[in-house]
C-alpha positions as CSV (number, residue, x, y, z in Angstrom):
1,M,25.3,-5.3,-55.3
2,D,25.4,-1.9,-56.8
3,E,28.0,-1.2,-58.9
4,L,28.9,2.2,-57.4
5,V,28.8,-0.1,-54.5
6,E,31.5,-2.8,-55.7
7,R,33.7,-0.1,-57.3
8,Y,34.1,1.7,-54.0
9,I,34.8,-1.4,-51.7
10,T,37.9,-2.3,-54.7
11,D,38.7,1.1,-53.6
12,L,38.4,0.7,-50.1
13,K,41.1,-2.6,-50.8
14,S,43.5,-0.5,-52.3
15,K,44.2,1.3,-48.7
16,N,46.6,0.9,-46.0
17,F,43.6,-0.3,-43.7
18,S,43.3,-3.0,-41.0
19,K,41.4,-6.2,-41.9
20,N,39.1,-5.3,-39.1
21,T,38.4,-1.8,-39.8
22,L,37.8,-2.8,-43.6
23,D,35.8,-5.4,-42.9
24,A,33.5,-2.9,-40.9
25,Y,33.6,-0.4,-43.7
26,I,32.1,-3.2,-45.8
27,R,29.7,-4.3,-43.6
28,D,28.2,-0.7,-43.0
29,I,28.1,0.2,-46.6
30,N,26.7,-3.1,-47.7
31,R,24.0,-2.9,-45.1
32,F,23.1,0.7,-45.9
33,S,23.3,-0.5,-49.7
34,K,20.6,-2.7,-48.9
35,F,18.7,-0.3,-46.6
36,V,18.4,2.2,-50.0
37,K,17.0,-0.3,-52.2
38,E,14.5,-1.6,-49.7
39,R,13.4,1.6,-50.2
40,K,13.3,2.0,-53.6
41,E,15.8,4.8,-53.7
42,K,18.9,5.4,-55.7
43,I,21.7,5.1,-53.7
44,T,23.1,8.5,-55.9
45,E,19.9,10.5,-54.9
46,V,20.2,10.0,-51.0
47,D,19.3,12.9,-49.1
48,N,19.1,14.0,-45.0
49,V,15.9,11.8,-44.8
50,T,17.1,8.7,-45.7
51,I,20.1,9.2,-43.8
52,M,17.8,10.0,-40.5
53,A,15.5,7.0,-41.5
54,Y,18.5,5.2,-41.6
55,V,19.9,6.1,-38.2
56,Q,16.2,5.2,-37.0
57,Y,16.4,1.6,-38.4
58,L,20.0,1.0,-36.5
59,H,18.5,2.6,-33.4
60,Q,15.2,0.3,-33.9
61,N,18.0,-2.7,-34.0
62,K,19.4,-1.7,-31.2
63,R,22.9,-0.7,-32.3
64,A,24.9,0.8,-30.0
65,S,25.9,4.8,-30.0
66,S,29.2,3.9,-31.3
67,S,28.0,1.5,-33.6
68,I,26.1,4.4,-35.0
69,A,28.6,6.6,-35.6
70,R,30.7,4.5,-37.4
71,N,28.0,3.8,-39.6
72,I,27.2,7.5,-40.2
73,I,31.2,8.0,-40.4
74,S,31.3,4.7,-43.0
75,I,28.2,6.0,-45.1
76,R,30.3,9.6,-45.4
77,K,33.2,8.2,-47.1
78,F,31.2,6.0,-49.5
79,Y,29.8,10.0,-50.3
80,K,33.0,11.8,-50.1
81,Y,34.3,8.9,-52.6
82,L,31.3,9.6,-55.1
83,S,31.5,13.3,-54.6
84,K,35.0,13.1,-55.6
85,N,34.7,11.1,-58.6
86,S,31.9,13.6,-60.0
87,I,29.2,11.0,-59.5
88,I,27.2,12.9,-56.9
89,K,27.1,16.9,-56.4
90,E,27.5,17.2,-53.0
91,N,27.8,14.8,-50.3
92,P,24.7,14.3,-47.9
93,L,26.1,14.0,-45.1
94,L,28.9,16.3,-45.6
95,Y,27.0,18.2,-42.0
96,Y,24.9,15.5,-40.9
97,E,25.7,15.7,-37.0
98,I,27.5,12.3,-35.9
99,P,26.0,11.2,-32.3
100,K,27.9,11.6,-29.3
101,I,29.4,8.5,-27.9
102,K,29.5,8.2,-23.9
103,R,32.7,6.7,-22.8
104,N,32.2,3.8,-21.1
105,I,34.5,3.0,-18.5
106,P,36.8,0.2,-19.2
107,Q,36.9,-2.5,-16.4
108,I,40.5,-3.0,-14.7
109,L,41.8,-5.8,-12.7
110,T,43.9,-5.3,-9.5
111,V,47.6,-6.2,-9.6
112,D,46.3,-9.2,-7.1
113,E,43.7,-10.2,-9.4
114,V,46.3,-10.2,-12.8
115,N,48.5,-12.3,-10.8
116,S,45.4,-14.7,-10.3
117,L,44.7,-14.7,-13.5
118,L,48.2,-15.3,-14.5
119,S,48.3,-18.1,-12.1
120,A,45.4,-19.6,-13.4
121,P,47.1,-21.6,-16.2
122,D,48.7,-25.4,-15.7
123,G,52.6,-24.4,-16.3
124,K,53.0,-28.5,-16.6
125,T,51.1,-29.0,-19.9
126,L,51.8,-27.9,-23.5
127,K,48.4,-25.6,-23.5
128,G,49.1,-23.9,-20.0
129,I,52.3,-23.0,-20.9
130,R,51.5,-21.3,-24.5
131,D,48.4,-19.9,-22.4
132,K,50.6,-18.6,-19.4
133,S,52.8,-16.9,-22.1
134,M,50.3,-15.4,-24.4
135,L,48.7,-13.4,-20.9
136,E,51.8,-12.5,-19.1
137,V,52.9,-10.8,-23.1
138,M,49.7,-9.1,-23.3
139,Y,49.7,-8.0,-19.6
140,A,53.6,-6.9,-20.3
141,S,53.3,-4.9,-23.5
142,G,49.2,-3.7,-23.7
143,V,49.2,-4.6,-27.5
144,K,45.7,-5.5,-28.8
145,V,44.6,-8.8,-28.8
146,T,45.2,-9.0,-33.3
147,E,48.3,-7.8,-32.9
148,L,49.2,-10.8,-30.1
149,L,47.6,-12.9,-32.1
150,N,50.2,-11.1,-35.7
151,L,53.0,-11.4,-33.8
152,T,55.9,-13.5,-35.4
153,I,59.1,-15.5,-33.9
154,Y,61.0,-12.5,-35.8
155,D,59.1,-9.9,-33.5
156,I,60.3,-11.3,-30.2
157,S,63.7,-10.5,-28.9
158,L,64.5,-12.2,-25.4
159,K,68.2,-10.9,-25.2
160,L,67.1,-7.2,-25.1
161,S,63.5,-7.6,-23.6
162,Y,61.3,-6.3,-26.3
163,I,58.8,-7.1,-29.0
164,K,58.1,-5.7,-32.3
165,C,54.0,-4.9,-33.1
166,R,52.6,-4.2,-36.1
167,G,49.2,-1.6,-35.4
168,S,46.5,0.3,-37.1
169,K,48.1,0.8,-40.7
170,N,50.8,-1.6,-40.5
171,K,52.5,1.4,-37.8
172,E,55.4,-0.7,-36.3
173,R,56.3,0.1,-32.8
174,I,58.6,-1.4,-29.8
175,I,57.5,-2.4,-27.1
176,P,59.6,-3.5,-24.2
177,I,58.3,-6.5,-22.0
178,G,59.6,-7.6,-18.3
179,S,61.1,-10.6,-16.6
180,Y,58.1,-12.4,-15.7
181,A,57.4,-12.3,-19.8
182,V,60.7,-13.3,-20.8
183,N,60.7,-16.0,-18.5
184,C,57.1,-17.6,-19.9
185,L,58.1,-16.7,-23.9
186,E,61.3,-19.0,-22.9
187,E,59.7,-21.8,-21.9
188,Y,56.9,-21.4,-24.3
189,L,59.6,-21.8,-27.4
190,K,60.8,-24.8,-25.7
191,V,57.6,-26.7,-26.6
192,R,56.4,-24.6,-29.6
193,P,57.8,-27.0,-32.3
194,D,55.7,-29.8,-30.9
195,L,52.7,-27.4,-32.1
196,N,54.1,-25.8,-35.0
197,R,52.9,-29.1,-37.9
198,Y,53.1,-26.2,-40.7
199,N,56.6,-24.8,-40.0
200,L,54.3,-21.2,-39.2
201,D,56.2,-18.1,-38.7
202,Y,53.1,-17.1,-36.0
203,L,54.8,-16.8,-32.5
204,F,51.1,-18.1,-30.8
205,L,49.6,-21.1,-32.3
206,N,46.4,-23.3,-31.2
207,L,46.7,-27.0,-30.4
208,K,46.0,-27.7,-34.1
209,G,49.5,-26.4,-35.1
210,T,47.1,-23.2,-37.0
211,K,47.5,-19.5,-36.4
212,M,45.3,-18.7,-33.3
213,T,41.9,-16.7,-33.6
214,R,40.4,-13.8,-31.4
215,Q,37.5,-16.7,-30.9
216,G,40.0,-18.9,-29.6
217,F,42.0,-16.3,-27.1
218,W,39.0,-15.1,-26.0
219,K,37.8,-18.6,-24.5
220,I,41.4,-19.0,-23.0
221,V,40.6,-15.7,-21.1
222,K,37.1,-16.5,-20.4
223,R,38.2,-20.1,-19.0
224,Y,41.4,-18.9,-16.4
225,T,39.1,-15.5,-15.4
226,K,36.9,-18.4,-14.4
227,E,39.5,-20.7,-12.9
228,A,41.0,-17.5,-11.0
229,G,37.6,-16.6,-9.4
230,I,37.6,-13.1,-10.7
231,K,34.1,-11.9,-10.4
232,K,34.3,-8.7,-12.7
233,S,33.0,-8.3,-16.5
234,V,36.3,-9.5,-18.2
235,D,37.2,-9.8,-22.0
236,A,40.1,-10.0,-24.3
237,F,41.2,-6.3,-23.5
238,T,40.6,-6.3,-19.8
239,L,44.3,-6.8,-19.4
240,R,45.1,-4.2,-21.8
241,H,43.4,-1.7,-19.9
242,S,44.8,-3.3,-16.7
243,F,48.5,-2.6,-18.3
244,A,47.5,1.0,-19.2
245,V,46.1,1.9,-15.8
246,H,48.6,-0.1,-13.5
247,L,51.3,2.0,-15.8
248,L,49.6,5.4,-14.7
249,Q,49.6,4.2,-11.4
250,N,53.0,3.9,-10.9
251,G,54.4,7.1,-11.5
252,A,54.6,6.6,-16.1
253,D,53.6,9.8,-17.6
254,M,50.6,9.9,-19.9
255,K,52.6,10.3,-23.4
256,S,55.0,7.6,-22.5
257,V,51.9,5.1,-22.2
258,Q,50.0,6.4,-25.4
259,E,53.3,5.3,-26.9
260,L,53.0,2.2,-25.4
261,L,49.5,1.5,-26.2
262,G,50.4,2.8,-30.2
263,H,47.3,5.1,-29.7
264,S,47.3,8.6,-32.2
265,N,45.3,10.2,-30.2
266,M,46.0,11.4,-26.5
267,S,41.9,11.7,-26.0
268,A,41.9,8.1,-26.1
269,T,44.5,7.6,-23.2
270,Q,43.2,9.8,-21.1
271,I,40.4,7.6,-20.0
272,Y,43.1,5.8,-17.7
273,S,44.0,8.7,-16.3
274,M,40.5,9.1,-15.2
275,I,40.3,5.6,-13.7
276,T,44.0,6.1,-12.1
277,K,42.3,9.7,-10.4
278,K,39.1,8.1,-9.1
279,S,41.2,5.4,-7.5
280,K,43.7,8.5,-5.9
281,I,40.2,9.9,-4.7
282,A,39.2,6.6,-3.1
283,E,42.1,5.3,-1.6
284,V,42.6,9.4,0.1
285,Y,39.0,8.9,1.3
286,K,39.8,5.3,3.1
287,K,42.7,7.2,4.6
288,A,41.3,10.5,5.7
289,H,37.9,9.6,6.7
290,P,37.4,8.7,10.4
291,R,34.1,6.6,9.3
292,A,35.5,5.5,6.1
């Protein structure tokens, strides 16, 4: 690996990035460094032509626009670091335009579909009790998968009905949870000692007694989606998306939903407002049009 890249990665690791963000930056810069070497160029002499060639390379490898945009941001940060440390005179990406990202509207479940999904786990088995508790907490709080899996037994208060969640940059937020989630957590905590062979603090453990992984959680969602007979394309974030839209549909204000989701920017929350408005228009049409 190039010495400058190594130094930059060491610098990145000293920042307060989440693990996923850090891993993405490191992957992006290592991929770019390899591309530059294959072109027999020096990483300190990269210009716009190299950047355009790299973007074309990413397109040829069928990278999504969002992935390409993130790669450009990662490389821009790298050259900003080199410029700041007087290793190069000018950042070659300073004026490079990032491709516009088309926001895909996330898949949303109806309230009935959510009820079917949350009712799918077998409440008589250890696995079923744990799975139902995880799904209920995710829908009750709208947390991200990583946030859910990082919860510890010290992050929940059943008496006060809330969970304490740490998001990106370790920013903490308190999220209320409803009676369904509280009841499921109470049931799960009764059987959790049977899973906790290694005396861990993580709230949700896999059947081996270790921390649940993102892949493990995704398998759980996929399984119960199938058992519930839901035909929509569901992923590990669908309950989070549904949480946001259902709140807005029932009168919650945008600012409150933004805070609950942990969005630093309102624009990230506004996409849920678009879904809500489309739903209302469709509902009005069905009620008002004589041929609907």
